[in-house]
mmCIF file of the N, C-alpha and C atoms, coordinates in Angstrom:
data_MODEL
# 
_entry.id   MODEL 
# 
loop_
_atom_site.group_PDB 
_atom_site.id 
_atom_site.type_symbol 
_atom_site.label_atom_id 
_atom_site.label_alt_id 
_atom_site.label_comp_id 
_atom_site.label_asym_id 
_atom_site.label_entity_id 
_atom_site.label_seq_id 
_atom_site.pdbx_PDB_ins_code 
_atom_site.Cartn_x 
_atom_site.Cartn_y 
_atom_site.Cartn_z 
_atom_site.occupancy 
_atom_site.B_iso_or_equiv 
_atom_site.pdbx_formal_charge 
_atom_site.auth_seq_id 
_atom_site.auth_comp_id 
_atom_site.auth_asym_id 
_atom_site.auth_atom_id 
_atom_site.pdbx_PDB_model_num 
ATOM 1   N N  . MET A 1 1  ? 94.994  110.184 106.066 1.00 0.00 ? 1  MET A N  1 
ATOM 2   C CA . MET A 1 1  ? 93.401  110.914 104.985 1.00 0.00 ? 1  MET A CA 1 
ATOM 3   C C  . MET A 1 1  ? 94.173  112.582 104.227 1.00 0.00 ? 1  MET A C  1 
ATOM 4   N N  . PRO A 1 2  ? 93.705  112.150 103.291 1.00 0.00 ? 2  PRO A N  1 
ATOM 5   C CA . PRO A 1 2  ? 93.803  112.815 101.389 1.00 0.00 ? 2  PRO A CA 1 
ATOM 6   C C  . PRO A 1 2  ? 93.473  114.415 102.251 1.00 0.00 ? 2  PRO A C  1 
ATOM 7   N N  . THR A 1 3  ? 94.267  115.454 101.653 1.00 0.00 ? 3  THR A N  1 
ATOM 8   C CA . THR A 1 3  ? 94.356  117.432 101.366 1.00 0.00 ? 3  THR A CA 1 
ATOM 9   C C  . THR A 1 3  ? 93.920  117.354 100.335 1.00 0.00 ? 3  THR A C  1 
ATOM 10  N N  . TYR A 1 4  ? 92.951  118.016 100.274 1.00 0.00 ? 4  TYR A N  1 
ATOM 11  C CA . TYR A 1 4  ? 92.065  118.723 99.313  1.00 0.00 ? 4  TYR A CA 1 
ATOM 12  C C  . TYR A 1 4  ? 91.687  120.147 99.281  1.00 0.00 ? 4  TYR A C  1 
ATOM 13  N N  . THR A 1 5  ? 91.941  120.713 98.353  1.00 0.00 ? 5  THR A N  1 
ATOM 14  C CA . THR A 1 5  ? 91.673  122.341 97.743  1.00 0.00 ? 5  THR A CA 1 
ATOM 15  C C  . THR A 1 5  ? 90.465  122.266 97.573  1.00 0.00 ? 5  THR A C  1 
ATOM 16  N N  . MET A 1 6  ? 89.682  123.098 98.336  1.00 0.00 ? 6  MET A N  1 
ATOM 17  C CA . MET A 1 6  ? 88.473  123.242 98.091  1.00 0.00 ? 6  MET A CA 1 
ATOM 18  C C  . MET A 1 6  ? 88.272  124.804 97.974  1.00 0.00 ? 6  MET A C  1 
ATOM 19  N N  . ILE A 1 7  ? 86.890  125.435 97.643  1.00 0.00 ? 7  ILE A N  1 
ATOM 20  C CA . ILE A 1 7  ? 86.963  126.752 97.270  1.00 0.00 ? 7  ILE A CA 1 
ATOM 21  C C  . ILE A 1 7  ? 85.481  127.001 97.379  1.00 0.00 ? 7  ILE A C  1 
ATOM 22  N N  . HIS A 1 8  ? 85.411  128.279 98.220  1.00 0.00 ? 8  HIS A N  1 
ATOM 23  C CA . HIS A 1 8  ? 84.081  128.403 98.777  1.00 0.00 ? 8  HIS A CA 1 
ATOM 24  C C  . HIS A 1 8  ? 83.361  128.935 98.027  1.00 0.00 ? 8  HIS A C  1 
ATOM 25  N N  . ASN A 1 9  ? 82.147  128.399 97.367  1.00 0.00 ? 9  ASN A N  1 
ATOM 26  C CA . ASN A 1 9  ? 81.065  129.070 96.160  1.00 0.00 ? 9  ASN A CA 1 
ATOM 27  C C  . ASN A 1 9  ? 81.080  130.895 96.250  1.00 0.00 ? 9  ASN A C  1 
ATOM 28  N N  . GLU A 1 10 ? 80.545  131.331 97.333  1.00 0.00 ? 10 GLU A N  1 
ATOM 29  C CA . GLU A 1 10 ? 80.566  133.145 97.593  1.00 0.00 ? 10 GLU A CA 1 
ATOM 30  C C  . GLU A 1 10 ? 81.648  133.485 97.502  1.00 0.00 ? 10 GLU A C  1 
ATOM 31  N N  . THR A 1 11 ? 82.608  133.105 97.962  1.00 0.00 ? 11 THR A N  1 
ATOM 32  C CA . THR A 1 11 ? 83.334  134.514 98.731  1.00 0.00 ? 11 THR A CA 1 
ATOM 33  C C  . THR A 1 11 ? 84.905  134.227 98.042  1.00 0.00 ? 11 THR A C  1 
ATOM 34  N N  . GLY A 1 12 ? 84.812  132.548 97.295  1.00 0.00 ? 12 GLY A N  1 
ATOM 35  C CA . GLY A 1 12 ? 86.015  131.974 96.164  1.00 0.00 ? 12 GLY A CA 1 
ATOM 36  C C  . GLY A 1 12 ? 87.602  131.799 97.085  1.00 0.00 ? 12 GLY A C  1 
ATOM 37  N N  . GLU A 1 13 ? 87.075  132.024 98.350  1.00 0.00 ? 13 GLU A N  1 
ATOM 38  C CA . GLU A 1 13 ? 88.007  131.991 99.213  1.00 0.00 ? 13 GLU A CA 1 
ATOM 39  C C  . GLU A 1 13 ? 88.684  129.946 98.724  1.00 0.00 ? 13 GLU A C  1 
ATOM 40  N N  . GLU A 1 14 ? 89.941  129.626 99.204  1.00 0.00 ? 14 GLU A N  1 
ATOM 41  C CA . GLU A 1 14 ? 90.766  128.344 98.361  1.00 0.00 ? 14 GLU A CA 1 
ATOM 42  C C  . GLU A 1 14 ? 90.785  127.955 100.293 1.00 0.00 ? 14 GLU A C  1 
ATOM 43  N N  . LYS A 1 15 ? 90.877  127.048 100.494 1.00 0.00 ? 15 LYS A N  1 
ATOM 44  C CA . LYS A 1 15 ? 91.566  126.367 101.425 1.00 0.00 ? 15 LYS A CA 1 
ATOM 45  C C  . LYS A 1 15 ? 92.093  124.992 101.732 1.00 0.00 ? 15 LYS A C  1 
ATOM 46  N N  . ASP A 1 16 ? 93.078  124.601 102.015 1.00 0.00 ? 16 ASP A N  1 
ATOM 47  C CA . ASP A 1 16 ? 93.405  122.795 102.167 1.00 0.00 ? 16 ASP A CA 1 
ATOM 48  C C  . ASP A 1 16 ? 92.594  122.283 102.967 1.00 0.00 ? 16 ASP A C  1 
ATOM 49  N N  . MET A 1 17 ? 91.905  120.782 102.893 1.00 0.00 ? 17 MET A N  1 
ATOM 50  C CA . MET A 1 17 ? 91.466  120.422 103.600 1.00 0.00 ? 17 MET A CA 1 
ATOM 51  C C  . MET A 1 17 ? 91.772  119.069 104.515 1.00 0.00 ? 17 MET A C  1 
ATOM 52  N N  . ILE A 1 18 ? 92.073  118.643 105.201 1.00 0.00 ? 18 ILE A N  1 
ATOM 53  C CA . ILE A 1 18 ? 91.870  117.653 105.523 1.00 0.00 ? 18 ILE A CA 1 
ATOM 54  C C  . ILE A 1 18 ? 90.916  116.663 105.590 1.00 0.00 ? 18 ILE A C  1 
ATOM 55  N N  . LEU A 1 19 ? 90.398  115.519 104.572 1.00 0.00 ? 19 LEU A N  1 
ATOM 56  C CA . LEU A 1 19 ? 89.074  114.789 104.971 1.00 0.00 ? 19 LEU A CA 1 
ATOM 57  C C  . LEU A 1 19 ? 88.818  113.533 104.373 1.00 0.00 ? 19 LEU A C  1 
ATOM 58  N N  . SER A 1 20 ? 88.315  112.590 104.725 1.00 0.00 ? 20 SER A N  1 
ATOM 59  C CA . SER A 1 20 ? 88.310  111.863 104.390 1.00 0.00 ? 20 SER A CA 1 
ATOM 60  C C  . SER A 1 20 ? 87.719  111.442 103.235 1.00 0.00 ? 20 SER A C  1 
ATOM 61  N N  . LEU A 1 21 ? 87.229  110.504 102.697 1.00 0.00 ? 21 LEU A N  1 
ATOM 62  C CA . LEU A 1 21 ? 86.361  110.962 100.907 1.00 0.00 ? 21 LEU A CA 1 
ATOM 63  C C  . LEU A 1 21 ? 84.731  111.139 101.907 1.00 0.00 ? 21 LEU A C  1 
ATOM 64  N N  . SER A 1 22 ? 84.191  109.859 102.497 1.00 0.00 ? 22 SER A N  1 
ATOM 65  C CA . SER A 1 22 ? 82.768  110.065 103.364 1.00 0.00 ? 22 SER A CA 1 
ATOM 66  C C  . SER A 1 22 ? 82.821  111.914 103.872 1.00 0.00 ? 22 SER A C  1 
ATOM 67  N N  . GLU A 1 23 ? 83.593  112.666 104.143 1.00 0.00 ? 23 GLU A N  1 
ATOM 68  C CA . GLU A 1 23 ? 83.482  113.883 104.279 1.00 0.00 ? 23 GLU A CA 1 
ATOM 69  C C  . GLU A 1 23 ? 83.460  114.532 103.400 1.00 0.00 ? 23 GLU A C  1 
ATOM 70  N N  . ARG A 1 24 ? 84.452  114.402 102.216 1.00 0.00 ? 24 ARG A N  1 
ATOM 71  C CA . ARG A 1 24 ? 84.292  115.230 101.068 1.00 0.00 ? 24 ARG A CA 1 
ATOM 72  C C  . ARG A 1 24 ? 83.522  114.981 100.243 1.00 0.00 ? 24 ARG A C  1 
ATOM 73  N N  . GLU A 1 25 ? 83.198  113.831 100.119 1.00 0.00 ? 25 GLU A N  1 
ATOM 74  C CA . GLU A 1 25 ? 81.179  114.066 99.631  1.00 0.00 ? 25 GLU A CA 1 
ATOM 75  C C  . GLU A 1 25 ? 80.151  114.857 99.748  1.00 0.00 ? 25 GLU A C  1 
ATOM 76  N N  . GLN A 1 26 ? 80.373  114.539 101.216 1.00 0.00 ? 26 GLN A N  1 
ATOM 77  C CA . GLN A 1 26 ? 78.897  114.888 102.380 1.00 0.00 ? 26 GLN A CA 1 
ATOM 78  C C  . GLN A 1 26 ? 79.732  116.916 102.129 1.00 0.00 ? 26 GLN A C  1 
ATOM 79  N N  . LEU A 1 27 ? 80.623  117.516 101.726 1.00 0.00 ? 27 LEU A N  1 
ATOM 80  C CA . LEU A 1 27 ? 81.350  118.995 102.156 1.00 0.00 ? 27 LEU A CA 1 
ATOM 81  C C  . LEU A 1 27 ? 80.699  119.214 100.599 1.00 0.00 ? 27 LEU A C  1 
ATOM 82  N N  . LEU A 1 28 ? 81.012  118.087 99.276  1.00 0.00 ? 28 LEU A N  1 
ATOM 83  C CA . LEU A 1 28 ? 80.029  118.894 98.352  1.00 0.00 ? 28 LEU A CA 1 
ATOM 84  C C  . LEU A 1 28 ? 78.643  118.714 98.001  1.00 0.00 ? 28 LEU A C  1 
ATOM 85  N N  . SER A 1 29 ? 78.596  118.187 98.982  1.00 0.00 ? 29 SER A N  1 
ATOM 86  C CA . SER A 1 29 ? 77.139  117.421 97.641  1.00 0.00 ? 29 SER A CA 1 
ATOM 87  C C  . SER A 1 29 ? 76.230  118.872 98.789  1.00 0.00 ? 29 SER A C  1 
ATOM 88  N N  . GLU A 1 30 ? 76.268  119.429 99.646  1.00 0.00 ? 30 GLU A N  1 
ATOM 89  C CA . GLU A 1 30 ? 76.294  120.588 101.134 1.00 0.00 ? 30 GLU A CA 1 
ATOM 90  C C  . GLU A 1 30 ? 75.777  121.805 99.567  1.00 0.00 ? 30 GLU A C  1 
ATOM 91  N N  . GLY A 1 31 ? 76.991  121.755 98.878  1.00 0.00 ? 31 GLY A N  1 
ATOM 92  C CA . GLY A 1 31 ? 76.744  122.849 97.231  1.00 0.00 ? 31 GLY A CA 1 
ATOM 93  C C  . GLY A 1 31 ? 77.323  124.165 98.237  1.00 0.00 ? 31 GLY A C  1 
ATOM 94  N N  . GLU A 1 32 ? 78.047  124.459 99.564  1.00 0.00 ? 32 GLU A N  1 
ATOM 95  C CA . GLU A 1 32 ? 78.842  125.577 99.905  1.00 0.00 ? 32 GLU A CA 1 
ATOM 96  C C  . GLU A 1 32 ? 80.137  125.673 99.325  1.00 0.00 ? 32 GLU A C  1 
ATOM 97  N N  . TRP A 1 33 ? 80.853  124.420 98.879  1.00 0.00 ? 33 TRP A N  1 
ATOM 98  C CA . TRP A 1 33 ? 82.264  124.393 98.473  1.00 0.00 ? 33 TRP A CA 1 
ATOM 99  C C  . TRP A 1 33 ? 82.079  123.296 97.395  1.00 0.00 ? 33 TRP A C  1 
ATOM 100 N N  . LYS A 1 34 ? 83.433  123.212 96.292  1.00 0.00 ? 34 LYS A N  1 
ATOM 101 C CA . LYS A 1 34 ? 83.419  122.790 95.581  1.00 0.00 ? 34 LYS A CA 1 
ATOM 102 C C  . LYS A 1 34 ? 85.157  123.080 95.279  1.00 0.00 ? 34 LYS A C  1 
ATOM 103 N N  . GLN A 1 35 ? 85.614  121.296 95.314  1.00 0.00 ? 35 GLN A N  1 
ATOM 104 C CA . GLN A 1 35 ? 86.885  120.550 94.608  1.00 0.00 ? 35 GLN A CA 1 
ATOM 105 C C  . GLN A 1 35 ? 87.782  121.561 93.749  1.00 0.00 ? 35 GLN A C  1 
ATOM 106 N N  . LYS A 1 36 ? 88.752  121.530 94.311  1.00 0.00 ? 36 LYS A N  1 
ATOM 107 C CA . LYS A 1 36 ? 89.895  122.395 93.102  1.00 0.00 ? 36 LYS A CA 1 
ATOM 108 C C  . LYS A 1 36 ? 90.481  121.281 92.305  1.00 0.00 ? 36 LYS A C  1 
ATOM 109 N N  . LEU A 1 37 ? 90.193  121.568 91.296  1.00 0.00 ? 37 LEU A N  1 
ATOM 110 C CA . LEU A 1 37 ? 90.782  119.860 90.434  1.00 0.00 ? 37 LEU A CA 1 
ATOM 111 C C  . LEU A 1 37 ? 91.858  120.819 90.049  1.00 0.00 ? 37 LEU A C  1 
ATOM 112 N N  . THR A 1 38 ? 93.235  120.103 90.140  1.00 0.00 ? 38 THR A N  1 
ATOM 113 C CA . THR A 1 38 ? 94.718  119.970 89.887  1.00 0.00 ? 38 THR A CA 1 
ATOM 114 C C  . THR A 1 38 ? 95.595  119.233 88.897  1.00 0.00 ? 38 THR A C  1 
ATOM 115 N N  . THR A 1 39 ? 96.383  119.510 88.266  1.00 0.00 ? 39 THR A N  1 
ATOM 116 C CA . THR A 1 39 ? 96.823  118.040 87.243  1.00 0.00 ? 39 THR A CA 1 
ATOM 117 C C  . THR A 1 39 ? 97.841  118.203 87.664  1.00 0.00 ? 39 THR A C  1 
ATOM 118 N N  . ALA A 1 40 ? 98.927  116.806 87.846  1.00 0.00 ? 40 ALA A N  1 
ATOM 119 C CA . ALA A 1 40 ? 100.151 117.060 87.554  1.00 0.00 ? 40 ALA A CA 1 
ATOM 120 C C  . ALA A 1 40 ? 101.402 117.493 87.310  1.00 0.00 ? 40 ALA A C  1 
ATOM 121 N N  . LYS A 1 41 ? 102.809 118.502 87.622  1.00 0.00 ? 41 LYS A N  1 
ATOM 122 C CA . LYS A 1 41 ? 103.224 118.842 87.507  1.00 0.00 ? 41 LYS A CA 1 
ATOM 123 C C  . LYS A 1 41 ? 104.174 118.085 86.344  1.00 0.00 ? 41 LYS A C  1 
ATOM 124 N N  . PHE A 1 42 ? 104.833 118.041 85.224  1.00 0.00 ? 42 PHE A N  1 
ATOM 125 C CA . PHE A 1 42 ? 105.354 117.282 84.474  1.00 0.00 ? 42 PHE A CA 1 
ATOM 126 C C  . PHE A 1 42 ? 107.313 117.704 84.644  1.00 0.00 ? 42 PHE A C  1 
ATOM 127 N N  . VAL A 1 43 ? 107.502 117.341 84.638  1.00 0.00 ? 43 VAL A N  1 
ATOM 128 C CA . VAL A 1 43 ? 109.476 117.460 85.031  1.00 0.00 ? 43 VAL A CA 1 
ATOM 129 C C  . VAL A 1 43 ? 110.452 116.908 83.859  1.00 0.00 ? 43 VAL A C  1 
ATOM 130 N N  . SER A 1 44 ? 110.596 117.833 83.170  1.00 0.00 ? 44 SER A N  1 
ATOM 131 C CA . SER A 1 44 ? 111.546 117.294 81.703  1.00 0.00 ? 44 SER A CA 1 
ATOM 132 C C  . SER A 1 44 ? 112.728 117.447 82.233  1.00 0.00 ? 44 SER A C  1 
ATOM 133 N N  . GLN A 1 45 ? 113.696 116.970 81.331  1.00 0.00 ? 45 GLN A N  1 
ATOM 134 C CA . GLN A 1 45 ? 114.688 116.684 81.874  1.00 0.00 ? 45 GLN A CA 1 
ATOM 135 C C  . GLN A 1 45 ? 115.952 116.445 80.302  1.00 0.00 ? 45 GLN A C  1 
ATOM 136 N N  . HIS A 1 46 ? 117.142 116.936 79.912  1.00 0.00 ? 46 HIS A N  1 
ATOM 137 C CA . HIS A 1 46 ? 118.114 116.880 79.146  1.00 0.00 ? 46 HIS A CA 1 
ATOM 138 C C  . HIS A 1 46 ? 119.079 116.352 79.546  1.00 0.00 ? 46 HIS A C  1 
ATOM 139 N N  . GLY A 1 47 ? 119.114 115.563 78.382  1.00 0.00 ? 47 GLY A N  1 
ATOM 140 C CA . GLY A 1 47 ? 120.323 114.419 78.378  1.00 0.00 ? 47 GLY A CA 1 
ATOM 141 C C  . GLY A 1 47 ? 120.082 113.189 79.781  1.00 0.00 ? 47 GLY A C  1 
ATOM 142 N N  . SER A 1 48 ? 121.008 112.277 79.776  1.00 0.00 ? 48 SER A N  1 
ATOM 143 C CA . SER A 1 48 ? 120.720 111.066 80.477  1.00 0.00 ? 48 SER A CA 1 
ATOM 144 C C  . SER A 1 48 ? 120.777 111.521 81.737  1.00 0.00 ? 48 SER A C  1 
ATOM 145 N N  . THR A 1 49 ? 120.221 110.835 82.604  1.00 0.00 ? 49 THR A N  1 
ATOM 146 C CA . THR A 1 49 ? 119.999 110.348 83.742  1.00 0.00 ? 49 THR A CA 1 
ATOM 147 C C  . THR A 1 49 ? 121.918 109.721 84.596  1.00 0.00 ? 49 THR A C  1 
ATOM 148 N N  . LEU A 1 50 ? 122.295 109.409 83.607  1.00 0.00 ? 50 LEU A N  1 
ATOM 149 C CA . LEU A 1 50 ? 123.655 108.586 83.993  1.00 0.00 ? 50 LEU A CA 1 
ATOM 150 C C  . LEU A 1 50 ? 124.663 109.664 83.890  1.00 0.00 ? 50 LEU A C  1 
ATOM 151 N N  . SER A 1 51 ? 124.638 110.427 82.749  1.00 0.00 ? 51 SER A N  1 
ATOM 152 C CA . SER A 1 51 ? 125.050 111.460 82.631  1.00 0.00 ? 51 SER A CA 1 
ATOM 153 C C  . SER A 1 51 ? 125.631 112.875 83.763  1.00 0.00 ? 51 SER A C  1 
ATOM 154 N N  . LYS A 1 52 ? 124.662 112.146 84.667  1.00 0.00 ? 52 LYS A N  1 
ATOM 155 C CA . LYS A 1 52 ? 124.154 113.262 85.240  1.00 0.00 ? 52 LYS A CA 1 
ATOM 156 C C  . LYS A 1 52 ? 124.956 113.066 87.244  1.00 0.00 ? 52 LYS A C  1 
ATOM 157 N N  . THR A 1 53 ? 125.589 111.478 87.181  1.00 0.00 ? 53 THR A N  1 
ATOM 158 C CA . THR A 1 53 ? 125.363 110.917 88.369  1.00 0.00 ? 53 THR A CA 1 
ATOM 159 C C  . THR A 1 53 ? 126.993 111.344 88.324  1.00 0.00 ? 53 THR A C  1 
ATOM 160 N N  . ASP A 1 54 ? 127.398 110.810 90.021  1.00 0.00 ? 54 ASP A N  1 
ATOM 161 C CA . ASP A 1 54 ? 128.802 111.125 90.255  1.00 0.00 ? 54 ASP A CA 1 
ATOM 162 C C  . ASP A 1 54 ? 129.559 109.709 89.829  1.00 0.00 ? 54 ASP A C  1 
ATOM 163 N N  . ASN A 1 55 ? 130.547 109.367 90.132  1.00 0.00 ? 55 ASN A N  1 
ATOM 164 C CA . ASN A 1 55 ? 131.667 108.323 89.648  1.00 0.00 ? 55 ASN A CA 1 
ATOM 165 C C  . ASN A 1 55 ? 131.174 107.274 90.684  1.00 0.00 ? 55 ASN A C  1 
ATOM 166 N N  . GLY A 1 56 ? 130.792 107.205 91.810  1.00 0.00 ? 56 GLY A N  1 
ATOM 167 C CA . GLY A 1 56 ? 130.276 106.002 92.538  1.00 0.00 ? 56 GLY A CA 1 
ATOM 168 C C  . GLY A 1 56 ? 129.509 105.164 92.131  1.00 0.00 ? 56 GLY A C  1 
ATOM 169 N N  . TRP A 1 57 ? 128.213 106.264 91.491  1.00 0.00 ? 57 TRP A N  1 
ATOM 170 C CA . TRP A 1 57 ? 127.297 105.357 90.806  1.00 0.00 ? 57 TRP A CA 1 
ATOM 171 C C  . TRP A 1 57 ? 127.953 104.501 90.068  1.00 0.00 ? 57 TRP A C  1 
ATOM 172 N N  . LYS A 1 58 ? 128.532 104.734 88.699  1.00 0.00 ? 58 LYS A N  1 
ATOM 173 C CA . LYS A 1 58 ? 128.854 104.758 87.975  1.00 0.00 ? 58 LYS A CA 1 
ATOM 174 C C  . LYS A 1 58 ? 129.723 103.379 88.203  1.00 0.00 ? 58 LYS A C  1 
ATOM 175 N N  . GLU A 1 59 ? 130.342 103.399 89.044  1.00 0.00 ? 59 GLU A N  1 
ATOM 176 C CA . GLU A 1 59 ? 131.009 101.960 89.449  1.00 0.00 ? 59 GLU A CA 1 
ATOM 177 C C  . GLU A 1 59 ? 130.703 101.069 89.714  1.00 0.00 ? 59 GLU A C  1 
ATOM 178 N N  . VAL A 1 60 ? 129.343 101.013 90.814  1.00 0.00 ? 60 VAL A N  1 
ATOM 179 C CA . VAL A 1 60 ? 128.735 100.562 91.197  1.00 0.00 ? 60 VAL A CA 1 
ATOM 180 C C  . VAL A 1 60 ? 128.066 99.750  89.887  1.00 0.00 ? 60 VAL A C  1 
ATOM 181 N N  . LEU A 1 61 ? 127.530 100.485 88.802  1.00 0.00 ? 61 LEU A N  1 
ATOM 182 C CA . LEU A 1 61 ? 126.594 100.086 87.501  1.00 0.00 ? 61 LEU A CA 1 
ATOM 183 C C  . LEU A 1 61 ? 128.085 98.953  86.858  1.00 0.00 ? 61 LEU A C  1 
ATOM 184 N N  . SER A 1 62 ? 128.944 99.557  86.860  1.00 0.00 ? 62 SER A N  1 
ATOM 185 C CA . SER A 1 62 ? 130.277 98.925  86.228  1.00 0.00 ? 62 SER A CA 1 
ATOM 186 C C  . SER A 1 62 ? 130.036 97.471  86.843  1.00 0.00 ? 62 SER A C  1 
ATOM 187 N N  . ARG A 1 63 ? 130.346 97.359  88.403  1.00 0.00 ? 63 ARG A N  1 
ATOM 188 C CA . ARG A 1 63 ? 130.616 95.687  88.827  1.00 0.00 ? 63 ARG A CA 1 
ATOM 189 C C  . ARG A 1 63 ? 129.337 94.985  89.192  1.00 0.00 ? 63 ARG A C  1 
ATOM 190 N N  . VAL A 1 64 ? 128.104 95.452  88.470  1.00 0.00 ? 64 VAL A N  1 
ATOM 191 C CA . VAL A 1 64 ? 126.450 94.757  88.173  1.00 0.00 ? 64 VAL A CA 1 
ATOM 192 C C  . VAL A 1 64 ? 126.786 94.247  87.099  1.00 0.00 ? 64 VAL A C  1 
ATOM 193 N N  . LYS A 1 65 ? 127.428 94.686  85.877  1.00 0.00 ? 65 LYS A N  1 
ATOM 194 C CA . LYS A 1 65 ? 127.835 94.542  84.707  1.00 0.00 ? 65 LYS A CA 1 
ATOM 195 C C  . LYS A 1 65 ? 128.466 93.444  84.672  1.00 0.00 ? 65 LYS A C  1 
ATOM 196 N N  . SER A 1 66 ? 129.576 93.449  85.636  1.00 0.00 ? 66 SER A N  1 
ATOM 197 C CA . SER A 1 66 ? 130.517 92.381  85.726  1.00 0.00 ? 66 SER A CA 1 
ATOM 198 C C  . SER A 1 66 ? 130.264 91.490  85.763  1.00 0.00 ? 66 SER A C  1 
ATOM 199 N N  . GLY A 1 67 ? 129.858 91.159  86.801  1.00 0.00 ? 67 GLY A N  1 
ATOM 200 C CA . GLY A 1 67 ? 129.019 90.067  87.624  1.00 0.00 ? 67 GLY A CA 1 
ATOM 201 C C  . GLY A 1 67 ? 127.996 89.286  87.415  1.00 0.00 ? 67 GLY A C  1 
ATOM 202 N N  . SER A 1 68 ? 127.383 89.585  86.145  1.00 0.00 ? 68 SER A N  1 
ATOM 203 C CA . SER A 1 68 ? 126.073 89.336  85.832  1.00 0.00 ? 68 SER A CA 1 
ATOM 204 C C  . SER A 1 68 ? 126.327 88.492  84.299  1.00 0.00 ? 68 SER A C  1 
ATOM 205 N N  . SER A 1 69 ? 125.389 88.171  83.789  1.00 0.00 ? 69 SER A N  1 
ATOM 206 C CA . SER A 1 69 ? 125.927 87.068  82.282  1.00 0.00 ? 69 SER A CA 1 
ATOM 207 C C  . SER A 1 69 ? 126.112 87.477  81.610  1.00 0.00 ? 69 SER A C  1 
ATOM 208 N N  . LYS A 1 70 ? 126.868 86.989  80.255  1.00 0.00 ? 70 LYS A N  1 
ATOM 209 C CA . LYS A 1 70 ? 127.618 87.277  78.943  1.00 0.00 ? 70 LYS A CA 1 
ATOM 210 C C  . LYS A 1 70 ? 126.209 88.039  78.314  1.00 0.00 ? 70 LYS A C  1 
ATOM 211 N N  . SER A 1 71 ? 125.204 87.810  78.620  1.00 0.00 ? 71 SER A N  1 
ATOM 212 C CA . SER A 1 71 ? 124.025 88.061  77.622  1.00 0.00 ? 71 SER A CA 1 
ATOM 213 C C  . SER A 1 71 ? 123.407 89.619  78.467  1.00 0.00 ? 71 SER A C  1 
ATOM 214 N N  . ASN A 1 72 ? 124.042 90.232  79.232  1.00 0.00 ? 72 ASN A N  1 
ATOM 215 C CA . ASN A 1 72 ? 123.179 91.064  79.856  1.00 0.00 ? 72 ASN A CA 1 
ATOM 216 C C  . ASN A 1 72 ? 123.036 92.574  78.981  1.00 0.00 ? 72 ASN A C  1 
ATOM 217 N N  . THR A 1 73 ? 121.946 93.301  79.411  1.00 0.00 ? 73 THR A N  1 
ATOM 218 C CA . THR A 1 73 ? 122.281 94.169  78.500  1.00 0.00 ? 73 THR A CA 1 
ATOM 219 C C  . THR A 1 73 ? 121.988 95.776  78.947  1.00 0.00 ? 73 THR A C  1 
ATOM 220 N N  . ILE A 1 74 ? 122.862 95.325  79.978  1.00 0.00 ? 74 ILE A N  1 
ATOM 221 C CA . ILE A 1 74 ? 122.900 96.753  81.152  1.00 0.00 ? 74 ILE A CA 1 
ATOM 222 C C  . ILE A 1 74 ? 124.348 97.376  80.178  1.00 0.00 ? 74 ILE A C  1 
ATOM 223 N N  . ASN A 1 75 ? 124.595 98.549  80.160  1.00 0.00 ? 75 ASN A N  1 
ATOM 224 C CA . ASN A 1 75 ? 125.506 99.655  79.607  1.00 0.00 ? 75 ASN A CA 1 
ATOM 225 C C  . ASN A 1 75 ? 125.470 100.772 80.548  1.00 0.00 ? 75 ASN A C  1 
ATOM 226 N N  . ASP A 1 76 ? 127.145 100.806 80.085  1.00 0.00 ? 76 ASP A N  1 
ATOM 227 C CA . ASP A 1 76 ? 127.435 101.621 80.909  1.00 0.00 ? 76 ASP A CA 1 
ATOM 228 C C  . ASP A 1 76 ? 128.033 102.991 80.400  1.00 0.00 ? 76 ASP A C  1 
# 
């Protein structure tokens, strides 16, 4: 079951609750709690992922490229 962050309307207390969808709907309809809506956090990255990998992974990619057809689009 998912975890929801709920806010008590009178006190402002935030509480993480493990609820089924029907339990959440019932709790919200009673009017004592509201759900805190959160957004996904974005992670930024500078540079290519390949430049941050170790030589073992680069070696694997090289073997995959050498074993594929001549029309492959694998960059190493």
